[in-house]
C-alpha positions as CSV (number, residue, x, y, z in Angstrom):
1,M,-51.4,-14.2,123.2
2,K,-55.1,-13.8,123.3
3,K,-55.3,-13.1,119.5
4,L,-53.2,-16.3,118.8
5,L,-55.6,-18.5,121.1
6,L,-58.7,-17.0,119.2
7,L,-56.9,-17.8,115.8
8,C,-56.3,-21.3,117.0
9,L,-60.0,-21.8,118.0
10,L,-61.2,-20.4,114.9
11,F,-59.0,-22.6,112.9
12,S,-60.0,-25.7,115.0
13,T,-63.6,-25.1,114.5
14,A,-63.3,-24.5,110.7
15,T,-61.1,-27.8,110.5
16,F,-63.2,-30.0,112.6
17,A,-66.7,-28.8,111.8
18,Q,-68.8,-31.9,112.0
19,R,-70.3,-33.2,108.5
20,T,-73.1,-35.7,108.3
21,I,-72.8,-38.4,105.6
22,I,-75.8,-40.4,104.7
23,Y,-75.2,-43.9,103.0
24,C,-78.1,-44.6,100.5
25,G,-78.8,-48.1,99.4
26,Q,-80.9,-46.7,96.7
27,F,-81.0,-43.1,95.4
28,V,-83.8,-41.6,93.4
29,D,-82.3,-39.2,90.8
30,V,-85.5,-37.0,90.3
31,K,-83.8,-35.2,87.3
32,Q,-82.8,-38.2,85.4
33,L,-85.7,-40.3,86.6
34,T,-83.4,-43.1,87.6
35,V,-82.7,-45.1,90.8
36,Q,-79.0,-45.5,91.5
37,K,-77.4,-47.9,93.8
38,E,-74.8,-47.1,96.8
39,M,-74.6,-43.3,97.0
40,S,-73.3,-40.8,99.8
41,I,-74.7,-37.7,100.6
42,I,-72.4,-35.1,102.5
43,I,-74.1,-32.5,104.5
44,E,-72.6,-29.7,106.3
45,K,-74.7,-27.4,108.4
46,N,-78.2,-27.1,106.6
47,K,-77.0,-27.8,103.0
48,I,-75.6,-30.5,100.8
49,S,-71.9,-30.1,100.1
50,D,-71.5,-33.1,97.9
51,V,-73.1,-36.3,96.5
52,Q,-70.8,-39.2,95.6
53,K,-71.1,-42.7,94.2
54,G,-70.2,-45.5,96.6
55,Y,-69.9,-45.1,100.3
56,V,-67.3,-42.7,101.1
57,T,-64.8,-43.0,103.9
58,A,-65.8,-41.1,107.0
59,T,-63.4,-39.3,109.2
60,A,-63.4,-39.5,113.1
61,T,-65.5,-36.4,113.5
62,D,-68.2,-37.3,110.8
63,K,-71.7,-38.4,111.8
64,I,-72.9,-41.4,109.8
65,I,-76.5,-42.0,108.9
66,D,-76.8,-45.5,107.7
67,L,-79.7,-45.9,105.2
68,K,-78.3,-48.8,103.1
69,N,-81.5,-50.6,103.4
70,K,-83.6,-47.6,102.2
71,T,-84.6,-45.8,99.1
72,V,-83.4,-42.1,99.5
73,M,-85.0,-39.1,97.6
74,P,-85.4,-35.4,98.1
75,G,-87.9,-34.1,100.6
76,L,-91.5,-33.9,98.9
77,I,-93.3,-30.7,98.1
78,D,-97.1,-30.4,98.2
79,C,-98.1,-27.2,96.1
80,H,-101.7,-27.2,97.5
81,V,-102.6,-27.6,101.1
82,H,-104.6,-25.8,103.8
83,M,-102.7,-26.4,107.2
84,D,-105.3,-24.6,109.3
85,H,-108.2,-27.1,109.0
86,E,-109.2,-30.6,108.2
87,T,-112.5,-32.1,106.7
88,N,-115.3,-32.1,109.3
89,P,-119.0,-32.3,109.0
90,D,-119.6,-29.7,111.7
91,R,-120.2,-26.4,109.9
92,T,-120.5,-24.4,113.1
93,L,-116.8,-24.5,114.0
94,R,-116.4,-21.5,112.0
95,F,-118.5,-19.6,114.4
96,S,-116.9,-21.2,117.6
97,Q,-113.3,-21.3,117.0
98,N,-111.0,-18.2,117.5
99,E,-107.7,-17.9,115.4
100,A,-105.8,-19.1,118.5
101,D,-108.0,-22.4,118.5
102,I,-107.2,-22.9,114.8
103,A,-103.6,-22.1,115.1
104,L,-103.1,-24.7,118.0
105,E,-104.8,-27.3,116.2
106,A,-102.9,-26.5,113.0
107,T,-99.6,-27.3,114.8
108,K,-100.7,-30.9,114.8
109,F,-101.3,-30.9,111.2
110,C,-98.0,-29.3,110.4
111,K,-96.0,-32.0,112.4
112,I,-98.1,-34.8,110.7
113,T,-97.3,-33.4,107.3
114,L,-93.6,-33.1,107.9
115,L,-93.2,-36.7,109.3
116,S,-95.2,-37.8,106.3
117,G,-92.2,-36.7,104.0
118,F,-93.5,-33.4,102.9
119,T,-90.7,-30.9,103.9
120,T,-92.2,-28.0,101.9
121,V,-95.9,-27.1,101.2
122,R,-97.6,-24.0,99.6
123,D,-100.6,-23.1,101.7
124,L,-103.3,-21.7,99.4
125,G,-105.7,-20.1,101.9
126,G,-105.9,-19.9,105.5
127,S,-106.6,-17.5,108.4
128,V,-103.1,-18.4,110.1
129,S,-100.9,-19.7,107.4
130,I,-98.6,-16.7,107.5
131,Q,-98.2,-17.1,111.4
132,L,-97.6,-20.9,111.0
133,R,-94.8,-20.2,108.5
134,N,-93.2,-17.8,111.0
135,A,-93.5,-20.1,113.9
136,I,-91.8,-22.8,112.0
137,N,-89.1,-20.6,110.6
138,K,-88.3,-19.4,114.2
139,G,-88.3,-23.1,115.5
140,N,-91.2,-22.6,117.8
141,I,-93.2,-25.5,116.1
142,I,-92.3,-28.4,114.0
143,G,-93.5,-28.5,110.3
144,P,-92.8,-28.2,106.7
145,R,-91.2,-25.0,105.0
146,I,-94.5,-23.2,104.1
147,F,-95.1,-20.8,101.3
148,A,-98.2,-18.9,102.5
149,A,-100.9,-17.3,100.6
150,G,-102.9,-16.0,103.6
151,K,-106.5,-15.5,102.7
152,A,-107.6,-16.2,99.1
153,L,-109.3,-13.5,97.0
154,S,-112.8,-14.0,96.1
155,S,-115.7,-12.2,94.4
156,T,-119.0,-11.5,96.2
157,G,-120.9,-14.7,96.3
158,G,-117.9,-16.4,94.8
159,H,-116.3,-19.7,96.4
160,G,-114.4,-17.8,99.1
161,D,-117.0,-15.6,100.2
162,G,-117.7,-16.7,103.7
163,T,-121.1,-15.2,103.8
164,N,-122.7,-17.7,101.4
165,G,-125.7,-19.4,102.8
166,L,-126.1,-17.0,105.8
167,R,-129.1,-14.9,106.6
168,N,-129.2,-11.3,105.2
169,D,-128.3,-9.5,108.3
170,L,-125.1,-11.6,108.7
171,M,-124.0,-11.2,105.1
172,H,-122.5,-7.9,105.6
173,I,-120.1,-8.5,108.6
174,P,-116.8,-7.1,107.6
175,E,-114.8,-10.0,109.1
176,L,-116.7,-12.5,106.9
177,N,-116.0,-10.4,103.9
178,S,-112.3,-9.8,104.4
179,D,-111.2,-11.7,101.4
180,V,-114.1,-10.4,99.0
181,V,-113.0,-8.1,96.2
182,N,-115.0,-6.7,93.2
183,G,-113.7,-4.6,90.3
184,V,-110.1,-3.7,89.3
185,D,-109.3,-1.3,92.1
186,E,-110.3,-3.5,94.9
187,C,-108.3,-6.4,93.3
188,I,-105.2,-4.3,93.2
189,K,-105.7,-3.1,96.8
190,M,-106.1,-6.6,98.2
191,V,-103.0,-7.9,96.6
192,R,-101.2,-5.1,98.2
193,Q,-102.7,-5.8,101.6
194,R,-101.7,-9.6,101.1
195,Y,-98.0,-8.4,100.4
196,K,-98.2,-6.2,103.4
197,E,-99.4,-9.2,105.6
198,G,-96.5,-11.1,104.5
199,A,-97.9,-13.6,101.9
200,D,-95.4,-15.5,99.7
201,V,-98.0,-16.2,96.9
202,I,-101.5,-14.9,95.9
203,K,-104.4,-17.3,95.8
204,M,-107.7,-16.3,93.8
205,H,-110.9,-18.2,93.2
206,A,-111.3,-18.0,89.4
207,T,-114.3,-20.2,89.5
208,G,-117.0,-21.6,91.7
209,G,-115.9,-24.5,94.2
210,V,-117.2,-27.6,95.9
211,L,-117.2,-26.9,99.5
212,S,-118.9,-23.6,99.6
213,L,-122.6,-22.9,100.0
214,E,-123.1,-21.6,96.2
215,K,-124.9,-23.6,93.6
216,D,-122.5,-23.4,90.7
217,G,-119.2,-24.9,91.3
218,A,-117.6,-24.5,88.0
219,G,-118.7,-21.0,86.5
220,A,-116.2,-18.1,86.2
221,Q,-116.3,-15.6,89.1
222,F,-113.9,-13.0,88.2
223,S,-113.7,-10.9,84.9
224,E,-110.5,-11.4,82.9
225,E,-109.9,-7.6,83.6
226,E,-110.0,-8.3,87.3
227,M,-107.8,-11.4,87.1
228,R,-105.1,-9.5,85.2
229,A,-105.2,-6.7,87.8
230,I,-104.6,-9.3,90.5
231,I,-101.7,-11.1,88.6
232,T,-100.1,-7.8,87.4
233,T,-100.1,-6.3,90.8
234,A,-98.7,-9.6,92.3
235,K,-95.9,-9.5,89.7
236,D,-95.2,-6.0,90.6
237,Y,-94.5,-7.1,94.2
238,G,-92.6,-10.3,93.2
239,L,-95.3,-12.8,93.8
240,K,-96.8,-15.5,91.7
241,V,-100.5,-16.3,91.5
242,A,-102.5,-19.7,91.9
243,A,-106.0,-19.9,90.5
244,H,-108.5,-22.2,91.9
245,A,-110.3,-23.1,88.7
246,H,-112.8,-25.9,88.1
247,G,-114.7,-24.8,85.0
248,A,-113.1,-24.1,81.6
249,E,-114.1,-20.6,81.0
250,G,-112.5,-19.6,84.4
251,I,-109.4,-21.7,83.5
252,K,-109.0,-19.8,80.3
253,R,-109.5,-16.4,81.6
254,A,-106.8,-17.1,84.2
255,V,-104.3,-18.5,81.9
256,R,-104.7,-15.8,79.5
257,A,-104.3,-13.2,82.3
258,G,-101.0,-14.9,83.2
259,V,-101.5,-17.1,86.3
260,S,-98.7,-19.4,87.4
261,S,-100.8,-22.4,88.1
262,I,-104.4,-23.7,87.7
263,E,-105.5,-25.6,90.8
264,H,-107.9,-28.5,90.3
265,G,-108.8,-27.8,86.5
266,T,-111.7,-30.5,86.7
267,Y,-113.6,-29.3,83.7
268,V,-110.6,-28.3,81.6
269,D,-111.2,-28.4,77.8
270,D,-109.0,-28.6,74.7
271,E,-108.9,-25.0,74.2
272,A,-107.8,-24.5,77.9
273,I,-105.2,-27.2,77.5
274,A,-103.6,-25.6,74.5
275,L,-103.6,-22.1,76.2
276,M,-101.8,-23.7,79.3
277,I,-99.2,-25.2,77.0
278,K,-98.6,-22.1,75.2
279,M,-98.4,-20.0,78.4
280,G,-96.4,-22.7,80.2
281,T,-99.0,-22.7,83.1
282,Y,-98.7,-25.4,85.7
283,H,-101.7,-27.8,86.4
284,V,-101.8,-28.8,90.2
285,P,-104.4,-31.7,89.9
286,T,-105.4,-32.3,93.5
287,I,-107.0,-35.8,92.5
288,I,-107.2,-37.1,96.1
289,A,-109.4,-33.9,97.1
290,G,-112.0,-34.7,94.4
291,K,-112.1,-38.3,95.4
292,S,-112.2,-37.7,99.1
293,V,-115.1,-35.2,98.9
294,A,-117.0,-37.6,96.7
295,D,-116.6,-40.4,99.4
296,S,-117.7,-38.0,102.1
297,A,-120.8,-37.0,100.1
298,K,-121.9,-40.6,100.3
299,K,-122.2,-40.4,104.1
300,P,-125.7,-39.1,105.1
301,G,-125.5,-35.6,106.5
302,Y,-121.8,-35.1,106.0
303,F,-122.3,-32.3,103.5
304,P,-125.5,-30.1,102.8
305,P,-127.3,-31.4,99.7
306,I,-125.9,-28.4,97.7
307,I,-122.4,-29.4,98.4
308,A,-122.9,-33.2,98.2
309,A,-124.1,-32.8,94.6
310,K,-121.0,-30.9,93.5
311,A,-118.7,-33.1,95.4
312,T,-120.2,-36.3,93.8
313,A,-119.6,-34.6,90.2
314,V,-116.2,-33.4,90.8
315,G,-115.1,-36.9,92.2
316,A,-116.2,-38.6,89.0
317,T,-114.1,-36.1,86.8
318,I,-111.0,-34.7,88.3
319,Q,-108.7,-37.8,87.5
320,D,-109.8,-37.7,84.1
321,A,-109.1,-34.1,83.7
322,F,-105.4,-34.8,85.0
323,A,-104.9,-37.5,82.4
324,K,-105.9,-35.0,79.7
325,T,-103.5,-32.4,80.8
326,Y,-100.7,-34.7,81.4
327,K,-101.0,-36.6,78.2
328,A,-101.1,-33.4,76.3
329,G,-98.0,-32.1,77.6
330,V,-99.2,-29.5,80.4
331,K,-96.6,-28.9,83.1
332,I,-97.7,-30.8,86.2
333,A,-96.9,-29.9,89.9
334,F,-97.9,-32.1,92.7
335,G,-100.6,-30.8,95.0
336,T,-103.3,-32.5,97.0
337,D,-105.6,-29.9,98.7
338,A,-104.7,-31.4,102.2
339,G,-107.3,-30.4,104.7
340,V,-110.2,-31.3,102.3
341,Y,-109.0,-34.8,103.4
342,A,-107.1,-36.0,106.6
343,H,-103.6,-34.6,106.7
344,G,-100.9,-37.1,106.3
345,K,-102.4,-39.0,103.4
346,N,-100.8,-36.7,100.9
347,W,-99.0,-39.7,99.4
348,M,-102.2,-41.1,97.9
349,E,-102.0,-38.6,95.2
350,F,-99.0,-40.6,93.8
351,I,-101.3,-43.5,93.4
352,Y,-104.0,-41.6,91.6
353,M,-101.5,-39.8,89.3
354,N,-99.9,-43.1,88.4
355,E,-103.3,-44.8,87.7
356,A,-104.1,-41.9,85.3
357,G,-100.9,-42.6,83.3
358,M,-98.1,-40.8,84.8
359,P,-95.0,-43.2,85.6
360,A,-94.0,-43.7,89.1
361,L,-90.7,-41.6,89.0
362,E,-92.6,-38.7,87.1
363,C,-95.0,-38.6,89.9
364,I,-92.1,-38.1,92.3
365,K,-90.5,-35.4,89.9
366,A,-93.8,-33.6,90.0
367,A,-93.5,-33.5,93.9
368,T,-89.7,-32.4,93.6
369,V,-88.2,-30.8,90.6
370,S,-91.4,-29.5,89.0
371,A,-92.9,-28.2,92.4
372,S,-89.8,-26.4,93.2
373,D,-90.0,-24.8,89.8
374,L,-93.5,-23.7,90.3
375,L,-92.6,-22.2,93.7
376,G,-89.6,-20.5,92.1
377,N,-87.3,-21.8,94.8
378,N,-83.9,-23.3,93.5
379,L,-82.7,-24.5,96.9
380,I,-85.2,-27.4,97.2
381,G,-86.4,-30.3,95.0
382,T,-83.2,-32.1,94.4
383,I,-80.4,-33.6,96.2
384,E,-77.5,-31.8,94.8
385,K,-74.5,-29.6,96.1
386,G,-75.6,-26.3,97.4
387,K,-79.3,-27.3,98.1
388,F,-81.0,-27.4,101.4
389,A,-80.6,-30.9,103.1
390,D,-84.2,-32.0,102.6
391,I,-84.1,-35.7,102.4
392,I,-86.4,-38.5,103.2
393,A,-86.3,-42.3,102.8
394,V,-88.7,-45.2,102.3
395,D,-88.6,-49.0,102.4
396,G,-88.7,-50.8,99.0
397,D,-88.5,-49.2,95.6
398,P,-91.0,-46.4,94.6
399,S,-90.3,-46.8,91.0
400,K,-91.9,-50.3,91.1
401,D,-94.6,-49.7,93.8
402,L,-95.7,-46.2,94.9
403,K,-97.4,-47.6,98.0
404,V,-94.1,-47.5,99.9
405,M,-94.6,-43.7,99.9
406,S,-97.3,-44.3,102.5
407,N,-94.6,-45.1,105.1
408,V,-91.8,-42.6,105.2
409,K,-89.0,-44.0,107.5
410,F,-86.7,-41.0,107.5
411,V,-87.2,-37.2,107.4
412,M,-84.5,-34.6,107.4
413,K,-85.2,-30.9,106.8
414,E,-82.3,-28.5,106.4
415,G,-80.0,-31.0,107.8
416,V,-82.1,-31.7,111.1
417,V,-83.4,-35.2,111.4
418,Y,-86.9,-35.2,112.4
419,K,-87.7,-38.8,111.9
420,N,-85.5,-42.0,111.8
421,E,-87.0,-45.3,112.1
């Protein structure tokens, strides 16, 4: 009798498990680059079980989410963020904040990002990014799905060297040099260390950068041999490598060494573009970051003079660099460098990409289909059967006006609704 009762309960649960049906007034097909009318998305647990034309008839146990007056699309993916900080002129914070302070503030940034429609991000360098990922996965905090790099790899004096600009007796503090590597052996060891720590991706600083206290923001900072050691070791451990790279020489070294993506690419030249096309390397443009730091550089005292000069130069160039790579046929994945500007404004990258010549729906494809391809995850990026139920909605039609992306009205991640206005 007990066995019969158990079988009845199991049958009942299987038969009457609640489905969620989303009625979409407009539906962005990010593969075909079209906007369709009157579609239904059927969700079971955390995945999409079907997508049908028209508004399907619901059963008594189905949950209906009516978005008939909205435009629905996949959850967005930002391939370049820093969830553990936000732009601030106070350069003493790094000496006053503990990791707990950083992590607690980052929980706010995580929630803002998710509610802005970005259900997945790739965090390319942060002291607590791996821990944030784990906390989100456990349901302890609210935020996007995170692909975490942990701390980025840098050469001595390079963009990620935390002792740049410090007095001599502080330059040798081990904690401030924890991401500095020189030579092939150290590069190999540090990649393995990042893998041990739980990184999903490796980030290396192939060139100088803007917001570090170094005079050259574009020169190559790893030899090609060192880059190849990083990338080969990462591949051995099943990890992709992203290269922060502004200058052309560093871009070319990284691409020849087999990097998966070039971040920023500000001073890319024709030879580098040809190499990127040949190798299938993605460009993650981060236009908003360049424009944002250039704006901040206009504020007296916001940056030290050495940074302000680099920020001004990058801001005037980075959008044109994207236009060159896009028009030449380089693969583009959406990324913003969030944290360099205020979190939650990631959507502005769509505007800047569009201004540079990329059609509106291609901009959205870069933040869905292309971004998921770069991340190597086939469960995100589209609204299709078998994919995670990562779904957002906006008012208006983004194919006609990308400014509607500034006000996301509905956010679902893996079948859970986090926002429904």
